[in-house]
N, C-alpha and C positions, 0 to 999 in steps of 0.2 A: 121277478122288479127287478130284474138286471137290465134285461132284454126290453122293459116298457120304457125306462132310461135313456138305455144307449135309444133306444126310437124316439123319445122325444130330444130327446141334443143333437142327433139325424135333422130330424125338424128342427129349432130354431135356428140349425144353422145352417141351412138350406134358404130359408125364411131370409134370417140378416145376409148370408149372404149370393142369396139371389140377383143374379144380374139383371133378371127380366124385367124389373119393374112393380112399379104399383098395382096392377093388373093381375100379375099375378102372386102376387103378396096379398090380394082383394083373395083370389080363389080359394086359396092354401087357409084361410082363415076364415071363408064362410062353411070349406066343408073339417074344416074341426067344429066349428060350433054348431055347423047341423049334428053329426058325430056327439056330440057333448048332447046335444037334446035330444034324443035318437030316444025312443023310449026303452027298448035291451038297454041300451046303458046306462039308464037310468036306474032300471032293476037293478042291473050288476052290480052298479055300485050302493044302491041301494042293498040289495042283501052281503054283498058285505060286509057294508056299514055294522049292523046289525050283530051281523056273527061278531064281529072282533071284539061288540060290547059286550055281547054274553057270555067269550070265552075270559074273556081280562080278568078276573076275575079264580079264575081254575089255569090261567099261564104264572097270574103272582103266584098262584101256591104254591108250583111245581117249583118255578123258578126261586122260589122260597125258601124251599124245601132242601133245592139241591142243593145253593148256597149252605146253608145248614149245615147238610152233609158231608161236602165238599171243605169246609170251615173245620170240622172236627173229624176230621179224615187227616188234613193239614197238622194241627197240634195234637194230635197218635203222635205224630209221626218227626214232630219238630226233635231236631238233637235241643234246641233250647230247652224244652222244657223240665226241670226237677228228674222228677218220676223217670224222666226218661236215662240220666243219669247212670241209675242206677240196672236199666235192663242194659246201658255199652258198658260196663265194667263188669260183670256176667260174661262176656263175650267175647270180652281181653283174654289174653294168654292168663295166667298165673304169673307169670315171671317176665311180662311187661312193663318198659319201666313207666308205663303211663299208668300203674297202679300203686306204685310210690308215693311218697310226698312228695320230694325234691328228686327228683329222675339225674339230677345230673350236684351232684356234689362237689364243694368247692375243690377247683383240680381237676378236673374232670372234666371242664367240655370240651364238647367235638370240634 
């Protein structure tokens, strides 16, 4: 897809910037029209469009499933959930100040 876009951009740039005049522009335009009207190109374009149309629901389902799985995984590992707080407290050292109600009693500020 990137190659096609690049070729299209180069072609448009050449046509717009060409100093060969109207004759060269018409020649390029006629060539592009012939390529577009070629039965092989028409057949390939039709095949691609049909494939995309038939695969769209499958792709949509896969994207939805992947997004749902990613959201569930992210929620399970989020440090902001209350259910995760208990798990974090279990991992802390029992003597840690993080377990204390007030780790900095009056007068003991760092």
